[in-house]
C-alpha positions as CSV (number, residue, x, y, z in Angstrom):
1,V,3.6,-33.8,34.3
2,P,4.4,-31.2,31.6
3,L,7.9,-31.0,30.3
4,S,10.2,-28.3,31.8
5,Q,11.2,-27.1,28.3
6,S,8.6,-28.0,25.7
7,E,8.6,-26.8,22.1
8,K,5.9,-25.5,19.8
9,C,4.9,-28.1,17.2
10,I,6.3,-27.8,13.7
11,V,3.0,-29.0,12.1
12,G,-0.1,-27.8,13.9
13,T,-3.8,-27.6,13.5
14,G,-4.0,-23.8,13.9
15,L,-5.9,-24.2,17.2
16,E,-2.9,-24.3,19.5
17,G,-3.2,-20.7,20.5
18,Q,-6.9,-20.9,21.3
19,A,-6.3,-24.2,23.2
20,A,-3.7,-22.4,25.4
21,L,-6.1,-19.6,26.1
22,D,-9.0,-21.9,26.9
23,S,-6.9,-24.0,29.3
24,G,-6.6,-21.1,31.8
25,A,-2.9,-21.7,32.1
26,L,-2.0,-18.2,30.7
27,A,-2.1,-15.0,32.7
28,I,-3.8,-12.3,30.5
29,A,-3.9,-8.6,31.1
30,E,-7.4,-7.4,32.0
31,H,-6.6,-3.8,31.0
32,E,-3.8,-1.8,29.5
33,G,-1.1,-0.2,31.6
34,K,2.5,-0.3,32.6
35,I,4.3,-3.1,34.4
36,I,5.6,-1.7,37.7
37,Y,7.1,-4.9,39.2
38,T,7.5,-8.5,38.2
39,D,8.9,-11.6,39.9
40,T,8.1,-15.3,40.1
41,D,5.2,-14.7,42.5
42,K,3.3,-11.7,41.1
43,I,3.1,-9.0,38.5
44,L,2.1,-5.5,39.4
45,L,0.2,-3.6,36.6
46,S,-0.5,0.1,36.8
47,G,-3.2,1.6,34.7
48,N,-6.4,3.7,34.9
49,G,-5.2,5.3,38.1
50,D,-5.0,2.1,40.1
51,T,-2.5,-0.8,40.6
52,L,-3.5,-4.4,40.0
53,S,-1.6,-7.3,41.5
54,I,-1.7,-10.4,39.4
55,P,-0.7,-13.5,41.4
56,L,1.2,-16.2,39.5
57,V,0.7,-19.9,40.1
58,M,3.8,-21.7,41.5
59,Y,3.9,-25.5,41.3
60,Q,0.3,-26.2,42.4
61,R,-1.6,-29.3,41.8
62,S,-4.5,-29.1,39.4
63,N,-7.8,-30.9,39.7
64,K,-6.4,-33.4,37.1
65,N,-3.3,-34.1,39.3
66,T,-0.9,-32.3,37.0
67,C,1.6,-29.5,37.9
68,M,0.5,-25.9,37.3
69,H,3.2,-23.3,37.0
70,Q,3.2,-19.8,35.4
71,K,6.4,-18.1,34.2
72,P,6.3,-14.3,33.8
73,Q,7.0,-13.0,30.2
74,V,6.9,-9.2,30.7
75,R,9.6,-6.9,32.0
76,Q,9.4,-4.1,34.4
77,G,8.6,-0.8,32.7
78,K,7.0,-2.3,29.7
79,C,3.7,-1.0,28.5
80,I,1.1,-3.6,27.7
81,K,-2.3,-3.8,26.0
82,K,-5.5,-5.4,27.1
83,G,-5.5,-9.1,26.3
84,Q,-1.7,-9.4,26.1
85,I,-0.1,-12.5,27.6
86,L,1.7,-11.6,30.9
87,A,2.8,-15.1,31.9
88,Y,3.0,-18.5,30.1
89,G,1.7,-21.6,31.8
90,A,2.9,-25.2,31.9
91,A,2.9,-26.7,28.4
92,T,2.7,-23.4,26.6
93,V,5.3,-21.6,24.6
94,G,4.7,-18.3,22.8
95,G,1.1,-18.4,23.8
96,E,0.5,-21.7,22.0
97,L,0.0,-25.2,23.3
98,A,3.3,-27.0,23.4
99,L,3.0,-30.5,24.8
100,G,6.4,-32.0,24.0
101,K,9.6,-32.0,21.9
102,N,9.9,-32.0,18.1
103,V,11.8,-35.2,17.3
104,L,12.7,-36.6,13.9
105,V,11.5,-40.2,13.7
106,A,11.5,-42.9,11.0
107,Y,8.6,-45.2,10.8
108,M,9.5,-48.3,8.9
109,P,9.1,-52.1,9.1
110,W,11.8,-53.9,11.0
111,E,13.8,-56.5,9.0
112,G,11.2,-56.6,6.3
113,Y,8.2,-57.6,8.4
114,N,5.1,-55.6,8.1
115,F,3.5,-56.4,11.4
116,E,4.3,-55.4,15.0
117,D,5.8,-52.1,13.6
118,A,7.1,-49.6,16.1
119,V,8.7,-46.2,16.4
120,L,12.3,-46.5,17.5
121,I,14.0,-43.6,19.3
122,S,17.6,-43.0,20.3
123,E,18.8,-43.5,23.8
124,R,20.3,-40.0,23.5
125,L,16.8,-38.5,23.9
126,V,16.6,-39.9,27.4
127,Y,20.2,-39.6,28.6
128,E,20.9,-36.1,27.3
129,D,17.5,-34.8,28.4
130,I,16.5,-33.7,24.9
């Protein structure tokens, strides 16, 4: 299940944007125009003399048994270009793949032993929903 509020990674590979596009989770404008109406269910785009209704996915199950959900990112009255992102999908932020949270961790041996190392995190991450 994707996080409800994920963050873009601080250190990335440079392929996060392409991975988000290839995932199919983003809603992309097929042609340029003006946004007539937007809500959580659909986006209405007017351009080239016709109106295009773009349905958004709302909490549907994917074929990998994960949750798919799109959040509109354009406002009514805004002019957009072809290829512009209209809605972000689950695990995407700013058009890039964002799978989790950026957490500062320390990796070190425990009490001087160099085997059975582990990454320790604070309970605060769990209890304060960070």
